[in-house]
N, C-alpha and C positions, 0 to 999 in steps of 0.2 A: 412848133408854132412860131418861135422867135425867128427862125429862118424865113418862114412865110411872111411875117410882118416886114422883115428887112427887105425881102425881095419886092413886095408891093410898094414900099416906100422908095426904093431905088428906081423902080420902073416909072413911078409918078414924077420923079425928079428929072427924067431924061426928056429931051426934045422929041416931038412927034416924029415918027418915021424910024426911030432907032429901037433896036431890040436889045435888052439886057438879059443875059443868062447868068444866073447865080448857081454855082456848083459847090456842093459841100458833101462830105461823107455822111452817111446815115448815122444818126446819134446812137451811141452804144451805152445808154444809161444816162443818169442825171449828171449835170456839170456842177461840181461842188462850188465853183466860183460864181455861178449864175442863179443860185437860189439862196434865200435867207435862211433856210433850214440847215442845221448841221448834219451833213450826210457824208458817209464814207462808202466808196465803191470798191469792193474787193473782187479781184479776178484771179481765179486759179490759173497761173501762168508758169513760165519756166522757172521762176524763182520760188515756186511753191513745192515743198518736198512731197514725195509720194505718201509719206506717213501722215500728212495733214488730213483733217476732216473738216466738216462744216463748223463744228464747235471751235476748233483751234483757229480757223480763219476769222470767224466772227470775233473771237477774243482778241485778235490783233488790232481791232478798231479801238480808237480812244473812247473812253466812257463805258466800256462793256466789261462784264464779269461773267464768266461761264462757271456754272456749278455742276460738278461731275460726280458720278457714283462709281468711278473706277477708271479702267483703261480703255483701249480701243474697242469701240462698239457699245460701251456701257452708256447708260442714260446721261445726257448733258442738256442743260437749259441755260438761257441767257438772261441776265439782268442788265438794264441800261441805266446809267446814272443813279444807281441806288434804288431804282424801282423794283417792285416785286416781280417774280417770274410771270405772273398773270397780267402785269401791267405792260407787258411787251407782246405785241401781236406779230405773228409770223405768217408771211404770205408766200404762196407758191405761184409764180407768174401772176401776181396780183389777186389771187384767190386766198381768202383767210383760212388758215388751218386751225386757228382758235378764235373765231369771231367774237369781238367784244371781250377778249380776255377769257373766253370759256375754255379753261384748261391750260396746261403747260405743254408746249411742244417739245418733244424729245428730238434734239438736233441729230442724235445718232441714227435716227430713222431716215435721214435725208442724205443720200450719197453725194459727196462733193463732186465726183466726176460727172454728175448729171447737169451741172450748172455752169453757165457762161459767166455769171457774175452774181455777187451778193451785195445788196444795197442795205446799209445800216443807217436808218433815219433816227436821229436822237432828238426827242422832243417833237417839234412841229412837223407832222407828216403831210404830204400832199393831199389835196381834196380827192384825188382820183381813187385813193384807197377806201374812202368812205369810212375811215376809222380815225379815232383820236385818242390812242392810249397814252397814259401819263408818261410812261418810259420812252416809247418810240415804236418803230416798225422795222422788222427785218424782212426784206423781200428777196426771195431766191428766184432767179431768172434762168430757166432751162436753156440748154444749148440749142442753137439753131443753125450752126454752120454746116457747110457741105463736108463730104468725105467721111472717114471713119477712123476709129481708134479702138485698140484692144490693150488691156493691161492685166497682169497677173502678179500677185504678191504672196510672199510666204514669210512667216515670222515665228517666234517662240510661242509657247502655250498652244501649239497646233493651230496657229492662225493662218488661214488661207483666204485670200480675197481676189476676186476677178471681176472685171467689168468690160463692157463693149458698147460702142456708140456707132450709129450709122445714119446716113441721110440720103434721100433720093429726091430728084427734081425732074418733073416731066411737064413741060408747058406751063400752064397755070396751076398745076398741082405740085405740092411738095409734102414730104413727110420725114420724120426722124424718130429715132427710138434709142433708148438707153436701158441697160440692165446691169445689175450688180448682185453678186453673191458674196456674203461674208460668213465665215464660220470660225469660231475660236472656243477653246476651253476656258480661257481667262484665269488659269490657275497660277497666278503670279504670287511672289513672296510679299509679305507685309509684316510690320511690327505690331505685336499685341502685348499691352501691359496688363492684360487680364482684369481691367477695370480697377486696378489697385495702384493709384498714383504713388502712394507712400511705400510700397513694397517693390523693390527692384529684383527680388529673387525669383519672382514668377513671370518675368518678362521673357517672351519668346518671339522668334521669327517663324511665322506660320505660312501655310499655303492656302490661298483663297479657294474655297470650295463652292460648288454649285453656282459657278459664274459662267457657264457655257452659254453660247447663243448661236443661232442660225438665223440669218436675215437675207431675204430675197426681195428686191424692189427695183423700181425703174419708172419709165414713162414711155408712152407712144403717142404721137401727135400727127394728124393729117390736116392740111390746109388747102383751100382753094381760093384763088384771087379772081375776082370778077370786076374788072374796071376799077372803080374807086372803093370797092368793097372787098372784104376778105372774111371768110368763114373758116373756123378752126374747131377741131374736136380733139380733146386730150383726155387720156386716162392714165392715172398714176397709182398702181397697186403696190401693196406691201404685205409681206408675211414675215413675222418675227416670233421666234420661240426661244425662251431664255429661262435660266435659273435666276432666282432672287436670293442673293447670298447673304443679305442682311448687313448690319453694321459690324465694326471691329469686335465689339464686346458681346454682341448678340447675333452670332452667325446662324444662318438658316441652311440646312443641308438638303431639303426636299422641296421647298416652295418653288412654284413655277408660274410663269405668265406667258400666254400665247396671244399675239396681237395680229388681227387682220384689219387692214385699212385700205380704202379705195376712194380716190378722188376723181370724179368725172366732171369735165368742163366743156361747155359749148359756148363759143364766143363769136360775135359778129362785130366787125370793125369797119368804119367808113370815114371818108374825109371829102371835103369839098374845097371851094376856093378860099374860104375863111373860117372853116369849122372842121372839127373832128369829133368823133364819138364812138362809143362801143356799148354793147350789151352783153353781159356775162351771166350765164346760168350754170350753177354748180350743185353737185351732190357729194357730200362727204359722209361716208359711213365708217364706223369703227367698232370692232368687237374685241373685247379683252376678256380672256378666260383665266382666272386666278385659281390655283389649287394649292392650298396650305392646310392639309388635313391634320398636321401635327401642331398647328397654331404657333409656328416658329416666329412669325412676323410680329404679332402683338398679343399672343396668348390665346386667341380665339380661332378654332378650326373653321376653315372656309373652303368652299368650292362654289365659286360664283362666276357669273358672266355679266359683263357690262356691255350694253348695246347703246351706242350714241349715234344719232342720225341728224344731219343738218342739210337743209335744202335752201338755197339762196339765189337771189337775182340782184344784179347791180347794173345800173345804167349811168354812164358818164358822158358829158358833153363839154367841149371847149370851143370857144369862138375867138376871133380876132377882128372885131369890127373896126378897130383903128390901131395905130401904132402905139398908143399909150394905154389902151384898155384891152385886157384879155380875161373875160369872165369864164368861169368854169362851175359846173354843178355835178353832183353825184347823188343819186337816190338809190337806196338799197334796202332790202328786207330779207330776213331769213327766219326759219322756224327750226327748232331743235328739240329733240327728245332724248331722254335717258331712261333706260330700263335696266334694272338690276335684279338678277335672279340668283338666289342662294339656295342650292339644293339641300343644304343642311339646316336651313331656317324653317321654322314652323309657319311663319306668316309671309305672304308674298308682298314685296315692295310695289307700291303703285308706280305707274309710268309717269315720270315728270316731264313737263313740256313748257316751253316759253317761245314767244314770238317777239322779234326785235325789228324795228324800222328806223332807218337813219336817213337824214337828208342834210347835205352840206352845200353851201353856196359860197364861192370865193371869187377872187379876182386878183390879177396882177395890174397894178397901176404904175405906169412907168413915166418918170419925169426927168428933167435935166439931161436930155440926150441919152436916155437909158442908164444914167448913172445912179438914179434913185428909183427903187422899186418898193412899193408898199403892197403887202399881200394880206388883206383882211379876209377872215373866214368866219362864218357862223354855222354851227352844226347842231342839229336837233336830233334827239334820240327818244323813242317811245318804246317801252318794254312792257309786255303783258305776260305774266307768268304767276309765280307764287305771290308776287306783289306787282303793282302797276307803278311804273316809273316814267316820268317825263322830264326832259331836261333840255335847255337851250344854252349852249356854251360857245362863247366867242373866243377867237384867238387872232393874233396879228403878228406878221413878220415884216421886217424891214431890211433891205439890202442897199448898201451904198458902195459904189465902185468909183472912187475918185481917180484911179488910174487903172490901166489894164492889168497890173500885177497885184493890186490890193483890193480885197473885198472885206467890208465891215458888215456884221450881221447882228440882228437882235430879234428875239421872238418871245412871246408870252401868251398865255391862254388858260382857260379853265377846262377841266376834264372830269369825266365821270366813268366809273365802272361798277356795274351791278355784280353781286356775287353770282357765280355760275351754279349749275345744277349739282356739280360734284362737291363744291364747297358747302352747299346747303344740305344735300341729301346723300352724299357719297359715303360709302362704307367699304373701303377698298384696302385690304391689307392693314398697314399701320396708319392709314389715313381715315379719320372719322369726320363726317360732315357736321355742320352746325346750322340748323334751320333758322336761328335767330339773327343771322348776319344782316346788316344793312349795307346799302351801297357805299362805296368809298368815293370821295370827291377830293379834288385838289387843283392846284394851279402849278404851272411850270413856266420858268423864264430862263433865258440864256442870252449871253452876248458873246461875240467872238470875232475873230479876224482870220483871213486866209491870204497868204502871200505865195505867188507863183513866179518862178524865174522863167525867162525866155527859153523856149524849146530849142533854139539854135545854139544855146550855150553847151559846151562840152560837159558841164556839170549841171544837170537839170534838178530842180528841187521845188517842193511845195511844202509849206508849213501852215499848220492850223493851231490856234489856241483859243480857249474860251472858258467862260465861267458859267455855272448853271445852279439853279435853285429849284427844289421841289418841295411842296408843302401839301400834306394829305390830311383829310379829315376822315375818321373811321376807316383807316387803312386796314386791310385784311391781311393778317400774317398767320402763317402756320406755325403754331407754338409746339415745341417738343416737351414732353413730360419725362419723368424719371424712367418710365417703361419704354422710352424711345418711340412712343406713338405721337401722332401729330393731329391737332385740331385747329381749324381756322377761328380766329377771334378778331374783333374790331378793336384797334387801338384808338384812343380818343383823338390824338393828333400827332403827326410826325413831320419832321423836315429833314431834307438832305441838301447839302450844298457842296460844291467842289469846283475844281479846275481840271481841264484836260488839254493835252497838247499832242500833236503828231508831226513828224518830220519824215518826208519821203525824198530820198536822194538817189539819182542815177548818174553815175560818173563814168564818162569816156566809154560808154557802152560796154563796160567791164564789171562795174560794181553796182549792186542794187542794195539799198538799205531802207528799212522802215522801222521807225521808233515811235512808240506811244507811251504816254504817262498819264495816269489819272489819280488825283488825290481828292478824297471826299470825306466829309463828316456827316454823321447822322445822329438824330436824337429822337427819343420817344417822349412826347410831351403829355402822356397820360397822367392822370392824378393818382393812379395806383402807386403807392410808395415802393412796391417791389420792382416796378419797371421805370419809374420816372427818371428822366435824363439819361437813361441807358442808351447804348448804341443799338441800332436796328439789327436784327438777325441777318447774317450772311451779307453784310455790307462792308467789305474790306476797305480800310482807310487809304491804302496805296496799292496800285497795280502798275507794273511796268512790262512792256513787251518790246522785244528787239529781234529783228530778222535781217541778216546780212548775207549776201552771197557774191561770189566772184566767179566769172565765167570767161571762157575763151571760145567765141563763136558758137556757143552752145554745144561744142564738142565735149567740153569738160566743165562742170559747175560744182563748186564747193560752197556749202551753206552752213550757217550757224544760227541758232535761235536761243533766246532767253525769255523766261516768263517768271515774273515775281508776283506773288499775291500775299499781302500782309495778313497778319492774324486777325480773325473776325469771329464773332460769337454765333452760335447756332440757335440760342434761345433768348427769349425776351428778358429773362432775369440776368443775363450775362454771366452765367455760371459755367457754361460749356463753351470752350473756345478751340478753334482749329489752330494748328501751328502755322507760322509763316513759312512759305515755301519758295525756293528758287530752283527752277527746273531748267536744265540745259538740253539742247538738241543739236544734231548735226547731220549732214547728208553729203554724199558724193555721188555724182551722176556722170556717166560717160556715154557718148554717142558719136562714133567715128565719122559717120556721114548721115545726112537727113534721111536717107533711104533705110538705114539700119535701125533696129530697135534700140532704145536707150536702156541702160542697166543702172539701177540706183540702189545704194545701200544707205539707209537712214537709221538714226538712233534717237530714241526718246529717253528723257531722264538719263543723260549721258553719264552723270556722276553717280548713278545708282543711289540716289538719296531716298532713304526710307524713314528717317527720323529727324527731329529737330529738338534742341534743348529749349524749353519754354518755362515761364513761371509756373510753379506747382499750384498756386492758388490765384487765378486771374482776378478773382473778386477782391483780393487784398493787394493793392499795388505796393504796400510797404513790406510785404513778405519777401525776403531775399532768396528763399528756397527755389531750387530749379528741379525740373523733372524731364525725362525723355518722353517725347510724344511722337506718335506715328504721323506721317504725312497723310492727312485725310482731308476730305472735302465735305460736301453736304451731309450733315447728320452723322459724321463719323465713318464714312465709307473710305477705305484705304485706296491710295493711288499706287500703281505698279512702279517697280524699280526700272532698271535699265532694260530697254526693249529695242531689238533690232528688227528691221523689215527690209527684205530684199524684193525689189520690184522691177519687172521688165515691162516696157511699154512700147507700142508701135502706133504711129498715127501718120496720116498723110501730110499734115501741115503742123509741125511742132509749134506750140505757142511760144511767143516771146513776151518780154516784159512790156506791158501796154496798159498804162494808167491814164485816165481822162485828165 
């Protein structure tokens, strides 16, 4: 739309009888320098190792923290700027996978090879999503290019992975498809202290059991272009069967989970001289079957099936009536149901349902020769379910571009998220619902700056830095008890504040480097003496990510990565803490000519780090005693040691380093 306004203004400025033609490449995602929001666009390209997945790529963005339950293919979810996992909404081609924070999206279910780019919106998200989560939005955009690609990988723990992509075009019709298969036993080594911190004699290195998984997924899409209109149909199925191994100290040998998911989308898009719009209809169905007859997860035998079903419609419109005004609006609605069937229970659970409607109206107001942009938004939400909720929340973004290389940003607004059906009524494994939950409300604000060097320079760089603040009322947090079970509760009030920075450098078409740092503080402001002034669970104070690679005409590329996550607590009482961890990775890839397949050897956790020395009693900072702790993540799930992956890939047009 910015190009459209520029073209109209340029045409009006020319004398009669002359024709001005404005040519520009089609946009490939948002421009981080042209929006007030803090956004990072991540592209799987030549600098991305074959061992990377969606979770690791998202984690490379500033302000993000990924919580994992193990290694390759295991559950992974993202937190942004200290927000809870449900305060981040994940979209697939603009369609919500957890609308209004209904559930936590497992990033391991989303194959990285299916996507052209990943947009990480921290805080203020565009009106077109029809969503305003407190943390932000992750939008995964599927591949749309021509040609084809095939890859196959093999690694330890009987890990096999393969994927294929293809696209066809015929006149006004085009289509593309992607499929991936992943199979692994996941039986890696890990350190177990047998839940006796003060006794070193019973410490052992064990093998992870019941951690196998088989996953098959992908997407298929067909589109037809009719003048100024385009119609598309997309279907994205998933099948996943896996063992549930449990935590370090409470392993499960037989519990299993089988997941079937399907996302079907129909979309109509159109544009005219000064407007553009779309209508999207989607259906998201998910079936999870849990079998835990021995009660290994929480002591209760279960054989249950959860069926969730969501149907939604969203309409968006954007106009450009003048060079200084670009209004936009989004109206959406969806209904969702949750049915839980436990064959071992004596009573049937009722089917839970709710309906949600959202309307958002915003505009870009451009002044000072486009150097100043104000972006006010008002979003209303109405929810009808176990409780009726209505809310009208404003937010505002400001962008100042005093020069072509500097962008100054500021954002602020109010947000709301109602508890979802699982939080209120779920009874899944070691997760127990709480029907007494109330909606969480909060505000978010950030300021930042972005600097971009000229692309003509032999060393091209872009740098981002910012500060953020989040304050929540009645924040919903899953609290872990001594039996390793989790129940959601409302905290009275919480806040998170921090700073984030990112540096992207490309030097002499030989070196690519990306560095991000996030520092944050969190506090629980509840009046409960056991929780007051404690850190929020799973909110690490410091995270660092570094990825650098050197290549020679893409015939040979060497890469190195570093990921650091500071120690953080799992529980509200701050009694259980994870060890800080520093993980290194590396890869080497060779491709003699573009017509040949590439061959890559990549390594995760290169130093085979399984343990760290930590304070024996984290609740007493004056206690000098130290203990050996396993490298674990969410709720004590161990991470694997050194892992190699050998990958062969063939594609018609090898990707290159291409950042907006």
